[in-house]
N, CA and C of each residue as an Amber inpcrd file, in Angstrom:
protein
   381
   3.5520000  -7.9160000  41.6810000   3.2750000  -6.5690000  41.2260000
   1.9840000  -6.5650000  40.4110000   1.1490000  -5.5780000  40.6450000
  -0.1210000  -5.5020000  39.9180000   0.0970000  -4.8430000  38.5600000
  -0.7160000  -5.2520000  37.6060000  -0.6430000  -4.7140000  36.2590000
  -1.3150000  -3.3490000  36.2200000  -0.6980000  -2.4030000  35.4870000
  -1.2830000  -1.0660000  35.3630000  -2.6070000  -1.1470000  34.6260000
  -3.5810000  -0.3800000  35.1140000  -4.8890000  -0.3600000  34.4550000
  -5.1170000   0.9250000  33.6760000  -4.2590000   1.9250000  33.8910000
  -4.3520000   3.1650000  33.1290000  -3.0000000   3.8530000  33.1680000
  -2.8210000   4.7930000  32.2410000  -1.5880000   5.5590000  32.2040000
  -1.6190000   6.6620000  33.2610000  -0.4200000   7.0060000  33.7690000
  -0.3190000   8.0530000  34.7990000  -0.6440000   9.4100000  34.1830000
  -0.8780000  10.3910000  35.0380000  -1.1780000  11.7400000  34.5750000
  -0.0260000  12.3050000  33.7370000   1.2210000  11.9850000  34.1250000
   2.3750000  12.4500000  33.3640000   2.4010000  11.8150000  31.9700000
   2.1020000  10.5340000  31.9040000   2.0530000   9.8500000  30.6130000
   0.9130000  10.3970000  29.7590000  -0.2220000  10.6400000  30.3800000
  -1.3540000  11.2120000  29.6490000  -1.0150000  12.6010000  29.1040000
  -0.2590000  13.3680000  29.8670000   0.1600000  14.6980000  29.4160000
   1.0630000  14.5800000  28.1870000   1.9530000  13.5940000  28.1890000
   2.8220000  13.3690000  27.0250000   1.9740000  13.0640000  25.7850000
   0.9990000  12.1800000  25.9390000   0.1340000  11.8350000  24.8110000
  -0.7040000  13.0400000  24.3670000  -1.1410000  13.8340000  25.3370000
  -1.9350000  15.0230000  25.0120000  -1.1320000  15.9830000  24.1430000
   0.1480000  16.1600000  24.4590000   1.0010000  17.0430000  23.6690000
   1.1760000  16.5040000  22.2510000   1.3430000  15.2050000  22.1230000
   1.4570000  14.5830000  20.7960000   0.1830000  14.8220000  20.0000000
  -0.9520000  14.6010000  20.6420000  -2.2400000  14.7490000  19.9670000
  -2.4870000  16.1940000  19.5820000  -2.1910000  17.1300000  20.4750000
  -2.4060000  18.5480000  20.1620000  -1.5530000  18.9900000  18.9790000
  -0.3160000  18.5010000  18.8940000   0.5470000  18.8440000  17.7590000
  -0.0280000  18.2780000  16.4620000  -0.4900000  17.0260000  16.5010000
  -1.0920000  16.4130000  15.3150000  -2.3970000  17.1110000  14.9470000
  -3.1560000  17.5100000  15.9520000  -4.4220000  18.1910000  15.7190000
  -4.1990000  19.5480000  15.0520000  -3.2030000  20.2680000  15.5030000
  -2.8940000  21.5690000  14.9060000  -2.5090000  21.4080000  13.4300000
  -1.6630000  20.4260000  13.1560000  -1.2370000  20.1740000  11.7710000
  -2.4230000  19.7140000  10.9170000  -3.2320000  18.8120000  11.4530000
  -4.3850000  18.2900000  10.7090000  -5.3920000  19.4000000  10.4300000
  -5.6050000  20.2850000  11.3930000  -6.5540000  21.3890000  11.2060000
  -6.0510000  22.3440000  10.1320000  -4.7500000  22.6080000  10.1190000
  -4.1850000  23.4880000   9.0930000  -4.3490000  22.8740000   7.7060000
  -4.1030000  21.5750000   7.5910000  -4.2740000  20.8950000   6.3080000
  -5.7430000  20.9090000   5.8790000  -6.6330000  20.6680000   6.8230000
  -8.0720000  20.6910000   6.5240000  -8.5000000  22.0810000   6.0510000
  -8.0500000  23.1150000   6.7580000  -8.3890000  24.4900000   6.3730000
  -7.8670000  24.8060000   4.9750000  -6.6750000  24.3250000   4.6600000
  -6.0890000  24.5440000   3.3390000  -6.9130000  23.8440000   2.2570000
  -7.3210000  22.6090000   2.5270000  -8.1470000  21.8850000   1.5600000
  -9.4930000  22.5750000   1.3530000 -10.0950000  23.0300000   2.4330000
 -11.3810000  23.7360000   2.3210000 -11.2300000  25.0340000   1.5490000
 -10.1420000  25.7480000   1.7770000  -9.8960000  26.9940000   1.0470000
  -9.7180000  26.7010000  -0.4390000  -9.0320000  25.6210000  -0.7440000
  -8.8510000  25.2260000  -2.1360000 -10.1930000  24.9130000  -2.7770000
 -11.0560000  24.2280000  -2.0410000 -12.3770000  23.8980000  -2.5730000
 -13.2130000  25.1550000  -2.7950000 -13.1460000  26.0930000  -1.8770000
 -13.9250000  27.3280000  -2.0020000 -13.4370000  28.1890000  -3.1690000
 -12.1370000  28.1480000  -3.4350000 -11.5580000  28.9870000  -4.4830000
 -11.3360000  28.2410000  -5.7890000 -11.9350000  27.0890000  -5.9480000
 -11.6550000  26.2670000  -7.1200000 -12.1640000  26.8790000  -8.4160000
 -13.0410000  27.8650000  -8.3370000 -13.5530000  28.4870000  -9.5580000
 -12.8200000  29.7890000  -9.8750000 -11.8680000  30.1700000  -9.0620000
 -11.1800000  31.4370000  -9.2400000 -10.2960000  31.4910000 -10.4720000
  -9.7820000  30.3660000 -10.9340000  -8.8980000  30.3420000 -12.0860000
  -9.6000000  29.5790000 -13.1970000 -10.6200000  30.1880000 -13.7770000
 -11.5130000  29.5170000 -14.7130000 -10.8810000  29.3650000 -16.0880000
 -11.5280000  28.5570000 -16.9130000 -11.0450000  28.2950000 -18.2640000
 -11.8380000  29.0900000 -19.3060000 -12.4440000  30.1760000 -18.9410000
 -13.3080000  30.9420000 -19.8350000 -12.5520000  31.5200000 -21.0310000
 -11.2610000  31.7290000 -20.8840000 -10.5160000  32.3510000 -21.9670000
  -9.8230000  31.3430000 -22.8850000 -10.0970000  30.0770000 -22.7630000
  -9.4760000  29.0740000 -23.6230000 -10.4590000  28.6190000 -24.6840000
  -9.9350000  27.9180000 -25.6600000 -10.8060000  27.4410000 -26.7350000
 -11.7470000  26.3600000 -26.2170000 -12.9010000  26.1430000 -26.9000000
 -13.8850000  25.1710000 -26.4350000 -13.3300000  23.7530000 -26.2710000
 -12.4220000  23.3330000 -27.1500000 -11.8580000  21.9800000 -27.0610000
 -11.0880000  21.8070000 -25.7680000 -10.2240000  22.7530000 -25.4650000
  -9.4330000  22.6490000 -24.2470000 -10.2830000  22.8820000 -23.0060000
 -11.3110000  23.6870000 -23.1590000 -12.1630000  24.0020000 -22.0100000
 -12.8340000  22.7390000 -21.4600000 -13.3190000  21.8700000 -22.3270000
 -13.9640000  20.6300000 -21.8870000 -12.9730000  19.7600000 -21.1230000
 -11.7600000  19.6250000 -21.6580000 -10.7410000  18.8140000 -20.9870000
 -10.3460000  19.4120000 -19.6450000 -10.1820000  20.7170000 -19.6200000
  -9.7820000  21.3750000 -18.3790000 -10.8830000  21.3160000 -17.3310000
 -12.1440000  21.4390000 -17.7520000 -13.2420000  21.3480000 -16.7910000
 -13.3210000  19.9510000 -16.1900000 -13.0700000  18.9250000 -17.0170000
 -13.0710000  17.5570000 -16.4980000 -11.9710000  17.3470000 -15.4750000
 -10.7850000  17.8430000 -15.7910000  -9.6600000  17.7270000 -14.8580000
  -9.9310000  18.5300000 -13.5920000 -10.5400000  19.6860000 -13.7640000
 -10.8680000  20.5260000 -12.6130000 -11.8750000  19.8400000 -11.6960000
 -12.8690000  19.1970000 -12.3070000 -13.8820000  18.4740000 -11.5210000
 -13.2480000  17.3250000 -10.7540000 -12.3680000  16.5870000 -11.4120000
 -11.6780000  15.4880000 -10.7280000 -10.8340000  16.0100000  -9.5720000
 -10.1720000  17.1290000  -9.7850000  -9.3600000  17.7260000  -8.7270000
 -10.2030000  18.1510000  -7.5380000 -11.3660000  18.7600000  -7.8120000
 -12.2570000  19.1790000  -6.7190000 -12.7750000  17.9690000  -5.9530000
 -13.1370000  16.9090000  -6.6880000 -13.6340000  15.6940000  -6.0220000
 -12.5620000  15.0740000  -5.1380000 -11.3280000  15.0320000  -5.6260000
 -10.2280000  14.4830000  -4.8320000  -9.9870000  15.3400000  -3.5940000
 -10.0000000  16.6570000  -3.7540000  -9.8270000  17.5430000  -2.6010000
 -10.9540000  17.3670000  -1.5910000 -12.1720000  17.1650000  -2.0790000
 -13.3050000  16.9520000  -1.1750000 -13.1200000  15.6560000  -0.3900000
 -12.6480000  14.6060000  -1.0580000 -12.3880000  13.3300000  -0.3560000
 -11.2840000  13.4930000   0.6870000 -10.2240000  14.1890000   0.3080000
  -9.1270000  14.4220000   1.2560000  -9.6020000  15.2540000   2.4460000
 -10.4200000  16.2600000   2.1880000 -10.9430000  17.0980000   3.2720000
 -11.8120000  16.2650000   4.2110000 -12.6240000  15.3770000   3.6610000
 -13.4760000  14.5170000   4.4980000 -12.6360000  13.5810000   5.3600000
 -11.6080000  12.9890000   4.7770000 -10.7090000  12.1160000   5.5530000
 -10.0160000  12.9020000   6.6630000  -9.6000000  14.1250000   6.3410000
  -8.9220000  14.9640000   7.3330000  -9.8790000  15.3280000   8.4600000
 -11.1420000  15.6270000   8.1060000 -12.1460000  15.9620000   9.1320000
 -12.3790000  14.7670000  10.0550000 -12.4350000  13.5740000   9.4840000
 -12.6070000  12.3560000  10.2880000 -11.4160000  12.1720000  11.2220000
 -10.2010000  12.3800000  10.7140000  -8.9890000  12.2700000  11.5230000
  -9.0290000  13.2730000  12.6810000  -9.4470000  14.5000000  12.3950000
  -9.5550000  15.5250000  13.4380000 -10.5470000  15.0850000  14.5120000
 -11.6700000  14.5250000  14.1000000 -12.6610000  14.0440000  15.0720000
 -12.0960000  12.9250000  15.9300000 -11.3130000  12.0270000  15.3360000
 -10.6810000  10.9530000  16.1140000  -9.6840000  11.5230000  17.1340000
  -8.9230000  12.5290000  16.7190000  -7.9710000  13.1550000  17.6420000
  -8.7040000  13.8570000  18.7910000  -9.8050000  14.5290000  18.4810000
 -10.5860000  15.1960000  19.5380000 -11.1850000  14.1760000  20.5030000
 -11.6210000  13.0400000  19.9770000 -12.1480000  11.9780000  20.8420000
 -11.0430000  11.4410000  21.7490000  -9.8280000  11.3510000  21.2180000
  -8.6940000  10.9010000  22.0390000  -8.4220000  11.8990000  23.1680000
  -8.5370000  13.1860000  22.8750000  -8.3690000  14.1950000  23.9300000
  -9.4350000  14.0340000  25.0110000 -10.6570000  13.7250000  24.6120000
 -11.7200000  13.4750000  25.5970000 -11.3840000  12.2650000  26.4630000
 -10.8310000  11.2170000  25.8480000 -10.4530000  10.0320000  26.6320000
  -9.3330000  10.3690000  27.6150000  -8.4390000  11.2770000  27.2300000
  -7.3810000  11.7050000  28.1520000  -8.0100000  12.4130000  29.3430000
  -8.9370000  13.3070000  29.0700000  -9.6080000  14.0340000  30.1540000
 -10.3770000  13.0810000  31.0720000 -10.9450000  12.0400000  30.4980000
 -11.6900000  11.0440000  31.2830000 -10.7940000   9.9860000  31.9100000
  -9.5040000  10.0580000  31.5800000  -8.4970000   9.1030000  32.0720000
  -8.7780000   7.6710000  31.5990000  -9.3870000   7.5600000  30.4190000
  -9.6170000   6.2440000  29.8140000  -8.7620000   6.0650000  28.5620000
  -7.8790000   7.0100000  28.3130000  -7.0400000   6.9750000  27.1210000
  -6.0560000   5.8080000  27.1990000  -5.8740000   5.1580000  26.0630000
  -4.8660000   4.1090000  25.9720000  -5.3350000   2.7430000  26.4200000
  -6.6190000   2.6120000  26.7070000  -7.1680000   1.3210000  27.1330000
  -7.8690000   0.6980000  25.9290000  -7.4460000  -0.5080000  25.5630000
  -8.0310000  -1.2050000  24.4240000  -9.5010000  -1.4780000  24.6990000
 -10.3550000  -1.1220000  23.7610000 -11.7990000  -1.2990000  23.9710000
 -12.2360000  -2.7440000  23.8160000 -11.3640000  -3.6380000  23.3650000
 -11.7020000  -5.0580000  23.2610000 -11.1460000  -5.8330000  24.4480000
  -9.8530000  -5.6370000  24.7150000  -9.2080000  -6.4230000  25.7710000
  -9.2680000  -5.7720000  27.1460000  -9.4330000  -4.4460000  27.1850000
  -9.4240000  -3.7310000  28.4580000  -8.0310000  -3.5140000  29.0140000
  -7.0230000  -3.9200000  28.2590000  -5.6350000  -3.7390000  28.6950000
  -5.0540000  -2.4860000  28.0550000  -3.9140000  -2.0440000  28.6080000
  -3.2810000  -0.8490000  28.0610000  -2.7170000  -1.1140000  26.6690000
  -2.9470000  -0.1870000  25.7850000  -2.3430000  -0.2290000  24.4560000
  -0.8860000   0.1970000  24.6280000   0.0630000  -0.5110000  24.0240000
   1.4800000  -0.1490000  24.1950000   1.7680000   1.2970000  23.7910000
   2.6740000   1.9220000  24.5390000   3.0260000   3.3230000  24.2870000
   3.5210000   3.5300000  22.8600000   4.2860000   2.5720000  22.3410000
   4.8260000   2.7040000  20.9920000   3.6970000   2.8550000  19.9750000
   2.6370000   2.0870000  20.1490000   1.4890000   2.1680000  19.2390000
   0.7950000   3.5190000  19.3740000   0.6240000   3.9770000  20.6110000
  -0.0560000   5.2540000  20.8340000   0.7680000   6.4340000  20.3270000
   2.0760000   6.3150000  20.3690000   2.9110000   7.3920000  19.8270000
   2.7970000   7.4380000  18.3050000   2.6450000   6.2720000  17.6840000
   2.5170000   6.2070000  16.2270000   1.0950000   6.5500000  15.7760000
   0.0980000   6.0450000  16.5160000  -1.3150000   6.2570000  16.1890000
  -2.0040000   6.7340000  17.4660000  -1.8840000   8.0180000  17.7860000
  -2.3580000   8.4950000  19.0890000  -3.8620000   8.4170000  19.3050000
  -4.6270000   8.1940000  18.2550000  -6.0840000   8.0730000  18.4070000
  -6.5330000   6.6160000  18.4590000  -5.5730000   5.6950000  18.5600000
  -5.9010000   4.2610000  18.5650000  -6.7690000   3.8980000  19.7640000
  -7.7320000   3.0070000  19.5150000  -8.5810000   2.4920000  20.5960000
  -8.4700000   0.9780000  20.6990000  -7.6210000   0.3950000  19.8510000
  -7.4210000  -1.0540000  19.8610000  -5.9410000  -1.3820000  19.9140000
  -5.6120000  -2.4620000  20.6250000  -4.2670000  -3.0100000  20.5690000
  -4.0790000  -3.6550000  19.2060000  -2.8650000  -4.0500000  18.8960000
  -2.5660000  -4.6210000  17.5810000  -3.3540000  -5.8980000  17.3160000
  -3.3940000  -6.8310000  18.2660000  -4.0680000  -8.1110000  18.0220000
  -5.5480000  -7.9320000  17.6810000  -6.3170000  -7.2010000  18.4700000
  -7.7180000  -6.9920000  18.0770000  -7.8520000  -6.2320000  16.7520000
  -6.9390000  -5.3010000  16.4930000  -6.9950000  -4.5160000  15.2590000
  -6.7850000  -5.4150000  14.0400000  -5.8540000  -6.3770000  14.1540000
  -5.5550000  -7.2450000  13.0180000  -6.4230000  -8.5030000  13.0040000
  -7.2370000  -8.6640000  14.0330000  -8.1470000  -9.8170000  14.0740000
  -7.5270000 -11.0620000  14.6690000  -6.3400000 -10.9370000  15.2780000
  -5.7000000 -12.0970000  15.8940000  -6.3770000 -12.4120000  17.2220000
  -6.4270000 -13.6870000  17.5400000  -6.9850000 -14.1380000  18.8270000
  -5.9390000 -13.9650000  19.9130000  -6.3980000 -13.6320000  21.0960000
  -5.5280000 -13.5230000  22.2600000  -5.1190000 -14.9000000  22.7290000
  -3.8870000 -15.0640000  23.1650000  -3.3960000 -16.3540000  23.6590000
  -3.8750000 -16.6220000  25.0740000
């Protein structure tokens, strides 16, 4: 029996549905983070005493920076998911870019944007 070199159209459709669901959730989270960043000045500390204002502004700045980092990570995740959708359309989805073999379905269900099998990802040598 010959070894499979790519996933079937039905299998690709299953992965596409997983990715689209994750993409929808990731986009909603990204939009929420961006909205938080845009509205971060809406609840200002102008009516508090100067001592508390300095502390609150510092905490507010840290919060905005953390939200910006989270938004950037989410944007990167969204880009990885979109790239996975492109690989599905090209029928190259699920093929390890190091070994050229199929990435196990279990891994793709857990990390649908994966481009490496576990061994290359962890740096292990192939037997």
